DOVEXPA-628537 format. One record per atom (N, C-alpha, C): x, y, z. Coordinates in pm, whole numbers, plus 50000, padded with zeros to 5 digits. Example, Ala and Ser with C-alpha at 12.3 -4.5 7.8 and 13.67 -1.06 7.14 Angstrom:
<sites>
513194943150780/512304955050780/513204967050780/512854977550708/513674989450714/512905000350787/
</sites>
This chain:
<sites>
617905627758108/616855624458206/617475622358342/617515633058422/618155631558555/617225624958655/617835615758734/617125609158842/617785613558974/617015617159072/617625621659198/616905614359313/617665613159421/617135607659544/617955612159662/617345612859776/618025615759900/617915603259992/619095598660037/619115586360115/618495589060252/617525580560291/616905581560424/617215569160503/616495558360473/616665545960544/617545535160463/617775538460336/618495529260251/619945527760300/620495515460291/621865513360322/622525503160230/623765502460218/624425492660140/625095498560015/625475489559924/626125493759799/625175502059715/625795512359649/624945521759581/624245515059458/624895505159392/624185498859279/622905492259323/622955486159440/621775479259492/620725489559539/621155500459596/620255510559643/619485516859528/620215519159416/619605524959299/618515515759240/618805502659228/617825493859174/616635491559266/616905492159396/615795490359493/614885503059490/615475514859481/614705527059483/613925529759352/614625527559239/613965529359109/613625515259059/612405510859072/612025497159043/612205492958902/612195502258810/612315499458664/613785498458619/614705501758708/616145501558673/616725488058703/617415482258606/618015468858628/619425470758686/619945459958741/621285460458797/622315463858689/622135458058571/623115460458462/623105475458422/621895481358420/621795495658388/622485504158492/622255500958621/622945508558728/624455507058718/624925495158689/626395492558677/626965500858561/626225501858449/626745509558340/626835524258369/625755529558436/625765543758473/626975546658568/627225537658661/628305539658755/629615538658677/629805528758588/631035526958517/631395539358435/630415545658372/630645557158286/630585570458361/630525569958491/630565582358572/629315590558564/628165584558546/626935591358535/626225592858668/626815587158774/626205588358910/627135595859000/626565605959061/627315613659160/626615613359298/627445613759402/626915614459541/627495626759601/626595636159639/627075648959696/628035656059601/627785654659474/628595661659371/629815654659326/630105642559374/631325635059336/630945621559274/631655617659166/631385604659107/631825593659195/631115582359199/631445571459285/631435558059209/632005547759263/632005534359207/630825526259262/630595514359200/629485506059237/629625501059386/630845500259435/631105495859570/630825506259676/630575518659636/630305528859733/629105525459824/629235527259952/628145524260042/627495537660085/626205538660062/625545551560088/625365553360235/625255566260267/625005570660404/623805579660415/623265581260531/622085589560553/622355603860502/621365608860434/621375622360374/622245624260246/622825612660201/623525613360070/622585618359964/623075627159875/622315632559761/622785625659635/621925617559574/622305610359452/621735617659335/622595618859229/622145624759101/622625615058991/621685610258909/621975601058800/621665607958668/622655610158587/622445615958457/622125604758356/620965598758374/620555587458296/620295591558149/620815584158053/620535587457915/619005585657881/618515592957780/617165591557746/616875577657699/615745571557740/615475557857695/615225557357545/615615546157485/615415543557343/613965538757326/613255544957232/611865540957204/611925528757113/611435516957157/611475505057084/610255503556994/610415498256877/609275494056793/609715482556708/608845473556684/609205461956603/609045464656455/610035460156376/610005461756231/610145448056166/609545446256053/609695433255984/611145430055945/611535417655967/612835413355927/612745399255864/613505396755761/613515384455688/614335373955769/613615367755865/614295358155951/613645344155924/614425334255899/613845320655878/613045316155997/611855310655971/610995306156081/610555291656054/610345283756156/609855270456147/608395270756170/607585272956068/606105273456083/605495259656079/604885255856192/604325242156204/602905241956146/602165252956164/600795253556116/600445267956092/599565270355988/599115283955968/597815284055888/596875292455927/595705295355845/595425310555854/594255314755822/593955329155818/593855335755956/593775327156064/593535332556196/594685330056294/595315318656287/596295314756380/597505309056312/598585308456389/599875303256339/600525296456459/601225285656428/601995279156532/603425277856483/604405282356562/605785283156524/606635275356621/607655269156576/608635261856656/609875270856673/609965277656791/611025287356816/612355280456856/613375284256796/614665278056835/615255283956966/616125276557028/616855281357143/617685293657104/617695303757188/618485315557158/617735327457096/616475324557055/615725335456990/614805341857095/614835354857106/613905362157192/612605363757125/611545362957201/610155363057142/609775376857086/610025387457161/609665400857112/610675411657152/610775422557081/611745432857115/611655437757260/612825439857321/612905445057459/614275451457472/614465459057579/615795465157599/616885454457594/617885457057510/618955447457495/618735438457377/617485437357333/617135429257211/616165436757126/616675447157057/615735455856978/615245449456850/615955439356799/615505432856679/615995419056672/615805412056560/616195397856548/615365388556625/614185393156667/613295384956750/612245377656669/611525368456732/610495361456668/609455370256606/609075381256680/608095390356632/608585397356502/609845400756500/610405407356377/610235397756256/610515385056274/610325375156167/608865373256132/607985372556232/606575370656205/605985382156129/606425394456158/605885406156092/606255406255943/607445400955911/607875399455769/607025389355700/606665378755768/605965367055712/604475369155692/603795376255786/602375377655782/601885389155858/600595391855860/599965401755945/599655395956082/599685403956185/599495399056319/598395406956392/597855400856495/596845407756578/597445420356639/596735431956638/597265444156692/597225444256844/596545434756908/596485433857054/597905431757107/598245438257217/599545438857278/600455449057220/599975457257132/600735468857086/601835466056987/602785475556970/603745475356861/604885465456893/605125461757018/606245453657048/605895438757056/604615435557084/604215421457101/603005418357016/602915422656890/601735420056810/601555404756789/600385399556812/600105385256786/600565375656893/601325380656991/601925371857089/600905369057205/600495356757214/599485353057316/600145347757438/601235340557422/602045335557535/603505335157491/604385334457586/605825335257558/606565322857616/607735320157557/608655311057625/610005318457626/610885314157721/612145321257743/613075320857621/614015329557617/614925330357505/615675316857484/616115310757588/616865298157572/616025285857590/614705286957593/613785275857582/613295274457435/613325262757381/612855260757246/611405255057244/610825255657127/609555248557112/608375257057064/607175251757085/605975256057017/605365268757084/604905277957002/604165289857042/602955291356951/601785295157002/600665298656922/600645313856907/600335318156785/600355332056750/599035336056685/598475347856722/597185352356665/597455361856551/596725359456442/596875368556327/595755378856321/594695376556400/593605386256407/593235389056554/592585400256577/592205403856713/591215393556770/590285388656687/589335378956726/590015366256776/590985361656695/591705349556732/592505351456857/593085363556874/593905366456992/593015365857119/591845371957114/590955371257228/590535357257264/590245348757158/589855335157182/590955326857242/592205328257195/593315320757245/593645324757387/593615338357408/593925343057545/592875338057649/591655336957606/590595331757695/590845317057732/591335309557631/591645295357665/592805294157758/593805303157750/594875302757843/594345305957988/593475315857994/592915319458123/592075308158183/591355301758096/590455290658141/591165277358155/592465277158122/593315265058140/592815253758050/592405256557932/591915246257840/592915242957727/594075250057729/595105246657636/595965235057687/596675228457599/597645217957640/599025223457612/599835223857716/601245228357698/602145218757784/602885210957704/603805201057766/605245203457723/606125202657817/607555204857791/608385192657826/609465190757758/610445180457797/611635187657858/612125182757968/613255189258036/614235178658091/615525181558087/616515173758152/616755181458285/616625173958397/616765180358524/617865173158606/618425180158700/619495174858786/618895164258882/619625154358912/619235144259013/618335133358957/618155123159038/617385111659006/616075112559076/614975115959003/613655117459064/613115103659092/612805100359214/612345087059254/610885084459211/610055095059231/608655093259196/608475093059043/607535084758995/607265084458852/606475096458805/605635101458894/604795113258862/604705122058986/604335134758961/604175143659077/603565157059036/603095164459129/602525177759107/603135187559201/603545199159144/604115210059222/603095221059228/602525223459342/601505234059358/602125244359456/602725254659402/603445264359487/603375278159418/602945288459490/602725301659436/604015308159396/604025315459285/605225321959229/605045336959224/606185344059251/606225358159247/607665362859227/607875375259224/609195380959210/610095377259329/611275372959307/612215369059416/612565381959496/612275382459622/612525394659698/614015397459714/614875387959688/616305389559702/617035392559569/616325390059458/616925391959326/615815395459228/615715407559184/614665412259100/614675405458958/615765399258918/615815392858789/615185378758791/614945374058909/614455360158929/613035359658983/612415348058968/611155345259031/611405334259129/610415332559225/610645323159331/609255318959389/609295308059465/608085304159537/608025313759658/606915321459662/606735331259770/605345330759823/605215333459951/603875334460013/603125345359952/601875342959916/601125353859856/601365355659710/602145346759647/602415347959504/601215342759425/601365342659293/600275338459205/600205323259196/598995318259198/598725303959192/599515297759076/600225287359101/601025280358997/601085265659017/600755257858912/600735243258927/601465237158806/602415228258833/603135220858730/602965205958763/602575198058663/602525183458675/603745178058601/604335167858659/605535161658591/605445146658588/606115140658491/606175125958480/607575122558432/608185112758493/609535108558451/609465100758323/610275104358228/610345097758098/611545088058098/612675092358152/613845083858150/614815088858257/615485079058317/616475082258420/617915079058377/618825087958414/620205086358374/621205085658489/620735082658607/621625082358725/621625096258796/622425105758744/622485118958806/621595129458739/620905125258629/620005134058561/618685125758529/617605133458504/616395127258469/615715135558359/615135127758262/614335134558160/612885134158208/612215145458211/610855146558258/609945153258156/608685150058161/607665157358084/606875165558181/606825178658162/606095187858248/604865193458176/603765192858246/602515198158190/602105210258267/601935221158204/601565234158269/600085234258295/599665236358419/598245239158446/598035254458447/599065261158493/599075276258487/600335280158402/600465292858370/601555296958294/602265309458341/602945307758456/603645319158514/605035320658459/605675332358477/607005334658426/607995325158493/608775318358405/609785308358445/609215297158534/607955293858514/607265284658602/608005270858618/608255264158508/608905251358520/610285252358583/610995262558539/612395264258590/612405266558741/611475274858791/611395277858934/610875265859010/609795259558960/609205248059030/610205236359042/610885233058936/611825221758944/613005225159037/613425237259038/614495240859133/613995240359275/612715243659292/612115243659422/612075229859481/611915219359404/611925205459451/613315199359442/614355207759429/615705203659427/616125195259301/615435197759193/615765191159065/615745202658955/616715212358961/616665223058868/616935217858724/616455225558627/616665221958490/618135223458455/618665212858393/620095212958350/620385224358251/621535230558272/621955241258187/621325255058220/620485255658321/619785267858353/620755277358428/621105288758367/622045297858424/621505305858538/620165306658551/619545315058652/619105307458777/618605295458757/618065287658871/618825274858902/619785271358815/620505259158833/621895260758891/622585249958926/623935250658976/624965254258868/626105258958914/627175262158817/627685250058746/627785239058821/628235226258758/627015219458700/626975219758566/625765214358498/626185209258362/625225205758280/625505200658144/625935212158057/626945209957967/627395220057877/626315223457777/626315235657726/625325239757626/625165254757631/624055259257565/623835273757551/622575278057633/622245270957735/621095274757813/620375262157867/619215264057924/618465253157985/617995243157883/618005230457926/617515219557841/615985218357867/615245227257799/613795228257820/613195231157684/612215222457646/611645223057510/610115221957517/609435231657464/607955231157454/607565221157342/607295209057383/607215198057285/605755196157232/604745199557313/603355196957273/602535209357300/601675212857203/600785223857218/599445220857161/598365222857240/597035219657188/596125230957233/595135234357139/594135244557169/592975242857077/591845248857109/590675248857024/590715260756928/590605258756800/590685269356706/589645279956742/590065292456759/589095302456806/588025306356708/588115302256582/587095305156482/586315292956443/587005282156412/586345270056361/585835261056475/586455262256593/586055253756704/586715239956701/587575237356606/588235224456592/589405223656692/589535212356753/590675210556845/591935207156765/592975214456793/594275212656723/595315208656820/596175198856778/597265193856863/598515193356778/599635198256832/600905198656759/602025193356843/603025187856782/604205182856852/605455187156775/606465191256848/607755195056789/608845185956838/609605180056744/610655170956788/611755178556863/612485171156945/613585177257017/614635183356925/615185194156958/616265200156877/617495190456876/618325191856779/619515182856764/620375182956887/620645194656945/621515195957058/620975188457180/619615188557190/618975181657303/619065166657281/618785162157158/618905147457129/620345142957153/621335151157109/622705147357124/623095145657270/622545154157357/622825153257500/622185141057560/621025136857514/620365124557562/621225112857526/621815112857408/622705102057366/623895100857464/624445112257498/625615112457589/625235108357728/624015111657777/623555107657907/623325092757909/622775086857806/622575072457797/623865064857794/624855071657741/626205065857733/626925066757868/626425075057958/627035076758090/628115086658094/628125096157998/629215106357995/629255115258119/628085117158186/627995126758288/627585121258426/627745107958441/627415101558565/628635101558658/
</sites>
């Protein structure tokens, strides 16, 4: 699958030019193509540091994309609740929710497909998935087993009638006991892998309350009013209290671990068939609890 372009107004490193021009191409993909000599400029292979010039002719011999599909896999799952229509699962840190480039299997969806039938809404890669949490965020997710349940749960998310509360360890000592972050979110114009507070972005509101202070860190409970991509991570970084351990939005000097200290602790919704209000809570993972013990002990002050 050859990709071609002629440089007109673009300038700078070729890896950045490629990702800017072809919106669906990630930086890592461009770097791999350059590393393996799949990119030529005016008939000659170039490195990622090459700076394009006007009228340069780029040819990318991109490999054919792999067609992804989810298949059932016998993966242990922590099922908190299940009936004929819905399921609530406690996802561990490190598990991807559904197959995607770089994560073709071993995901929550693969395990759910082995365990039960799922709503066909969202297609073959995200059956039953009504909302997502990040790979390195742990906690509760609601899953639809039928199309009717899926539509009902999705409507509640849209109408903001679900309850979604997270516990997070964040950098710094938050002076206020409570607060609200009302700031629109969109794709970061400087880094396509990130989201940011941007003018004209999608409406996003996060409410937070301090649970415990540790000097240089704070444990907070965050309640989502909206559910944008990376919302809590971006909002907390926006007010200068990024989530500890966050490799994307936090500082390099942070708490040790395998990702952000963010846990979807509480989930509530109205059953889409019975009309009964359901509320669930998931205890903090062991690694999270162990870090709180160390913070109370003053290990990181």
